[in-house]
N, C-alpha and C positions, 0 to 999 in steps of 0.2 A: 363778681367785679371784676375778676383778674381775667375771665374767660372774653368780658365785654369789652376791658381794654384791648388786648390781644387781637379779638376778632377787628375791633376798629380801625388797629395798628394795621395789620394783616389786609384790611381793604381800602386805605387810603395809600400804602405802599404799591397794592396791585393798579386802582386806578392813578395814582399818581404816573406809574410806568408806562400805562396803555396812554393817558392823554398825551404823554412827554411824546410817544411813535406817533400819535396820531398828527398833532401840530408840527412835529420835526419832516413829516411828511412835505405839509403845508409850506414850511417856513424853506425846505431844502429846494424842492423846483421852483419856487418865487424865486431865489436866489439866483437859481442856475439861468430863470430865463431874464435875467436883469429887471425887476421886480424889487424896488426898494424896500425893506423890511424895516419897520421903526421899532416893533414890541415883539419879543417871544415871550409871551409870558405862561407856566403852570400855577393853577388857580387863579382866581378871581379876588377883586378887593384891594386894599391896601396893601401895594409889595412890604414883604417881609424882609427881602433883600430882594437889591437889582445893583447890577455893573453895565455900564455902557461896553460897546467891545466893537472892533473894526473901525474902517475908514468912514461909514456912515453914522458912527457911533450907536448903532442899535443898542437897545436897551434888552438884557435880558432880567427876567423879575420871577420870583416866586410869591404867588399870591397868597394874603391870609385864608382863604377858604379853596383848600385843595381839589372840590369836586367840581373841575373844569378847567380850561385852559385856552387859549387864544393866541393867535399872529396877528397883530394889525400891521397892514399893508398902505403905504402909502397909495391917498386914492382922494380922486379931486370931490367927488359924494361926502366925503367925512371932513374936508376943510381944505383952507387955501391952501396950492401945491407952489414953490419957487418954481419960476419959470424955467430954470435949469435942469430940473427935476423932473418936468411934466411927463419925458417920454418914459420915466419909470414908473409913473403910476399905474397900479392896478386897471383902471376903469380905461385907460388909454391904451391897454395891451389887445393883442388879437384875439378873436374869440377863442380860438385853440390853445391858445397859453392860458387863458382864464379856467377852460375847461382842467388842463392839465395841472394846475396848482388845484383846483377843486376836487380834483379824483384822485391826487395824490394822498390826501390824509386817508381816507379809507385803504387804499391798496399800502399804503404802509403798514396798519394795521393788520392785513393778510399776509405781508411778507415777515412781519413781526411772530404771527401765528407757525408759518411754514420754517423759521427758523427756531422757533422753541421746541416744536415737534423733533426737527432735526437733532437738536442738541439732546433732549430726551431718549429719541431712539438710538441713539450710540451710545449714550451711558447705560440705557438699557432699562424696561418696565418690568417689575415686579408683578406677576400674577399665578394663576391656580392652573392647573394641567385642565385641559380642555374635556373634563370627563364625566358624565353623566352622572348623577348624584342620584336624582330622582325625577319621574316623568308624572304630571299631574293627571289622574285620571278622566278621561274625558275630554282632555285638550289636542289641541291642533297636533302635539310630538306625539303623542299617545296614537291620534289617528296615523300619523308618517311611519309608524312603525318602532317608534323609537325605544329604548331598554334602558333601564339603571344598568352602569358599567358600560355602556358606549362612550369610545374615545372619538371627537369630532376631527377628522384629520384635513377637510378641505369644504369649503363651504361656494358653492360655483365656481369650485376648481383653482380657488386663492387658498393656499394653504395657512393652516390654524395651529398656534403655538401655545395658546393659553385662554380660558376661559371666555374674557372679555373682550380678547380680538374682534370678533365678528359683529360686536354689539351696532357699532356704526352702520355697518352694511345691512345689517340685519333691519334696522330702523327705517332707511330709505326705499328698502324692497318692500316694507309692509306696507307703507303708504302708498308704494304703486300697485297693492295688494299682488305681487307676482306669487311666481312659483319657484322655492329654492331646494337645488341639488345638493344633498350634504354627503358627504363619505365618510364614514365612521368604521371603526376596529370595533366589534363587539366582544363582551368579555371572554366569549373562546377564542379571540385572535382571529376571526375573519373577517374579510374588508367586506361591508357591505353598503348599499345604497338607499338613502333616506331620502324624501321628496317631502318639503313642507309646502300645503298650499295657503299661501296668505291671503288668497282672495276672498277666503272667509272671516278674517278678522276684521271687525269694525275699525274705520278709522280712529273715533274716541276711546280704543284701546291702545293705541300706538303712545305708550309714554315711557316712563324710566325705567317701570318693571316690564317691560317687552317681553324680553325673553321667558320670565318668571310666568309671570301671570297671565301675559296676554297668549304664547306661545305653549307654555307649559314643562319649558326644560330648566331644571333647576340644578347647578352645577355640585361638586361634592364639597361638603362642611364637616367639619371637627364635630365630636360630640357635645349638645347644647349644655348649657350648666343652668343650674335654677337660676338664674339671674337675666333681668328684664336688660335687652340688649336694643330695645326701641320700642316705643312706645307713640300709639294712633291715638286720634279723639276716640272716646268710649269709655265704658266704666272706670278701669282703672285710673285714666287720665282723671276723669271727674273726682275720682275719690282722693287724689292727691298722691298718688305712686309716680317714681320717678326711675328714668333712666340707670342702671346700676344698682338697683335693689334687688338683696340675694332673699328668694323664697324661705322661708321656714316652717311655717306650718298653715293649714287652711283649717277653720274650727276646731284646733285644737289640735288637730293629726298632723305630726311631722312629714315633711315633703323633703327627700332629697336629691332626687332627680326632674328634669323637664318634663318628663314623661308622668310622673305623679300627679303634678303641679296641673299637667293639661287634665287627667284623667279625674280631678277632684273639682274642677271647674267646668267639664263639658257635663255632667252629670247634675251640675245645678243651675241648670237656665232660668232666668227670673227669681232665684233664690236667693236671699243675702246672706252673703259670705263672710268671716272674719278672718283676714289675710295677713297672716305676721311677717313681717321682713327685719331683713337686718341691714340699716343704712348706717356707714360709716361708726360701725360699731355698737349702735344703739338699735335697741330693738323696739318697732313700731307695729302698730295694730291699725288696719283699714277696712274700712266697713264696705264692700263690692257686691254689687249686683250685675251678675252676667247676664248679658243680652243673650236673645233667644234667636239661634240664625237657622236656617234650614239647612242641612249638607247630606249629602245621598241619601235622601229620604226622612233622616232624622234631624230631630230637633235638640241641639248640644247648647252650651252655653259659653259665651267668648266673651273674654275682657278686652281684646285686642291689644297683646302685648308679644314682643317676638323675645326671642333666647339670646343671650349672649352664649358666646363659642368657647370653646378652648382652642388654645393658639395653635394654627394650620403647622401640621409635621411638616418638616423640610422636607420630604421625598415629595410632596403634593406640590411643593413649589417650584417656579420656573422664572425666568428672565428672558426676556424677549428682546432681543438687540440685534441693530444692524449697522451694517459697514456705511462709510462715509458717503457714499454715493443714492446708496439704496435708501439709508435713514433721510438723504432729503426728498427724493421720489415720494416715499412715504409720508414726510412732511407735506408736499406739495399736495396730494393726494387728499390726506385728510382735512385739510383746510379747504380743499373745493367741495367734498363729500358735507363738511360742518355746513358753509356757507349755504350747498344747494338746500340742504334740508332745513336750515331754518327760515327759507325762502319758503319752502313746501308747508312748513307749520303755518308759518304766516295765512297762507293761501287757505289752508285748508281751517282755520279758525275763522276768517272772512264769511266761510262758506258755512260755516256755525255746526262744521264737522267734528272739530278739536275742543275743547275747555278753553275759553280766554285766561282759566286759573293755573294755566300754565306759563302764564309769563310773569317771570320773576323780578323784584326790584331792588333796592337797594339793601335793605335790612337781609334778604333771602342771599344775595350775593355777597353782604360782607361774612354770614354763618359759611358760607362755601369758601371763601377766601381764608377764613381763620381754620376752617377743619382741614381745607389742603396742607396749610403752612405749618400744622401741628404734624400732619401724618410725613411730609418731607418735601425738601426742595424740588424733586421730580413734581409730584404731586402739583405743587403750587406753581412750579412753571407751564404745566400741562393744563390748571384752573387760567392760567393767565392767557394762555392761547384758545381756549372756549370762548374766554368775554370778547379777547381782542378780535375774534370773526365776529361776534355778535354786532360789537359797536361798529366794526367796517359794513356788514349787511344793513344794519341800521343805519347810516350815515348814508348810503347810497339809493335809500329808498326816495321815491318822488316826491317827496313833501316839503312843501316851502318851509326855510331857515336851516334844514337840514343839507349836509352836502351836496345830496341827492336834488334836492328842490333847487338848488342855482346850476348844478347840470343841466337840469331840465330847461330851463330859463335860456342856459347858452345855446343848447341844440337848437331850441324856437328860432332864436336870434338867427343863428346860422343860416335856418331853412329860410326865414323869411326877409332877410338881409338887414335887421335891424334892431336894437332890444325893444322888449315891450316898455309899455307905458308905464309911466310912475304909480298912477292910479292900481292897476291891475298887478304891480308888484307889491303893494302897500295891502289890497286885499289878501294875496297869496301870502304873505306874512301872517294876517292874521288869521286866516284858516290851519295855517301851519302852526301856530301856538297854541289854538284849540285842538289839533290833532294830538301835537307831542304833549300837551297837558292833561288830557282825556287816556293817554297811554301810560304817563308817570302815574294820574290818579288811581288807574286798573291796578298797574303794579306794585304799590304801597297799600292798597286795598287786599291785593292778595297775600301783601308781605304779612301785613298785621291779623288778618282771619287767620293762616297757617299759625302764627303765636296762640292767638287769643281762641283758637276754635275748641280746644278741650274744654275750658272752662265753661263752653255753653253749651256742651252736648249732653 
């Protein structure tokens, strides 16, 4: 319950910040262009707090429901406008001014992301040395000649300081099915060149675990503990085992290491086991039947769990930090790359090359918000940057009722020399509601199935 409340609070804080940034973009540009703003609200519904400010007595408000926000401008299409204020009505403005106001919200989301990356880059991002701990047999990495102990020095000429640093770039290049040149220092201290051929990687395999599962490169990890660090849908989840459970015995035989646990499970594919664990100081027994899977020509048992690891040794830790100017440049580069990547993923989803299950809804976002907030301020700020970019890109899509849809209307108006008919605008709104409703339903469906899938496997 405490975790739920923490995650919910982190989600509301994150959403409140990003919505305020977005709506402030519309507000700030509208005011600068001489348009009268009647209300600036964070949240919908009855105001919990409001105040009149300025010569125009504009209302600042915080609504009851924090999942949204809006800027209400003077507009003749929404009510009668006093003659003295007609020139300040939004609908009376030149088309370029209306376009500027509409596009300002998403642009402020991008600006926020740049500034967030800039601040985190100056403070420093914790990471792990970019040293290969394991190469997956038969993987693209093995074909490229990678070996355990290789220290990655650069990727396509860009210096690498930590293991996670090149992930975003590799993600992009994988979607392009490109060839990547990587410079490494091998375990003997010799400088070597490796070339990854990503053209052989199916687009459907481009996901969060691209580096490990798609390419086959696994970074250094400290020794595993005989405890569950992560659990996926499968035998262990169905039996009721949870993250944090410490393995004690398998069929009465004590296990003291992860390797012993794996050995006991691997040789019992399809056979029921009694696995004893320690949870919150109490011993519990679970009946688990490992799935039979093929690996290297052999049938082994697997219950779909991953281990917890010992703390990372200090000598393997690094902190990637940039100067003031370089931090800003990196922030702009990351924001551009994330925006382009989001559009690429949407394009490949429309082509049915990437699963729509990659779309996340508010539940998953809330979980990530809570997790990043628990890890630390830097991670929470990075999370805000990524979500802010997603909001910016989403709002610029040419879908009626979104900013991008309004921008599309204004572009058409500028070309034809007059606004679209009321009938077309109403039809566009209806189409937009259907599209947006479908996306929201899909995102929520993905969230719910992620949560409940373990109980139906």
